[in-house]
C-alpha positions in Angstrom: -56.5 -56.8 -39.1 -57.9 -55.9 -42.5 -56.1 -56.8 -45.7 -55.1 -53.2 -46.5 -53.3 -52.8 -43.1 -51.2 -55.9 -44.0 -50.5 -54.4 -47.4 -49.3 -51.1 -45.8 -47.0 -53.0 -43.4 -45.5 -55.1 -46.2 -44.9 -52.0 -48.4 -43.2 -50.2 -45.5 -41.0 -53.2 -44.7 -40.2 -53.6 -48.4 -39.2 -49.9 -48.6 -36.9 -50.2 -45.6 -35.2 -53.4 -46.9 -34.9 -52.0 -50.4 -33.3 -48.8 -49.1 -30.8 -50.7 -47.0 -29.9 -52.9 -49.9 -29.4 -49.8 -52.2 -27.2 -48.2 -49.5 -25.1 -51.4 -49.2 -24.7 -51.6 -53.0 -23.7 -48.0 -53.3 -21.1 -48.1 -50.6 -17.5 -48.3 -51.9 -14.1 -48.2 -50.3 -12.1 -45.0 -50.5 -8.8 -45.3 -52.5 -6.3 -44.2 -49.9 -2.5 -44.2 -50.4 -0.2 -45.9 -47.9 0.9 -42.5 -46.5 -2.8 -41.5 -45.8 -3.4 -44.9 -44.1 -0.3 -44.4 -42.0 -1.4 -41.0 -40.8 -4.9 -42.4 -40.0 -3.4 -45.2 -38.0 -1.1 -42.7 -36.1 -4.1 -40.5 -35.3 -6.1 -43.5 -34.1 -3.2 -44.6 -31.8 -2.9 -41.1 -30.4 -6.7 -40.9 -29.7 -6.6 -44.3 -28.1 -3.7 -43.2 -25.9 -5.6 -40.1 -24.8 -8.7 -42.2 -24.0 -6.6 -44.5 -21.9 -5.2 -41.6 -20.0 -8.6 -40.1 -19.3 -9.9 -43.4 -17.8 
């Protein structure tokens, strides 16, 4: 393979890895109150129960 094909491959992989690292660094947790967390847990439990019924 010619040298410029390797260069294009390296640039593409570098771009992918760089984008993933930027995404990881920009991700942050949402500040949720205890009441919001409680409602989320209740909804998840209800959804799990519905899924168990459907199986």
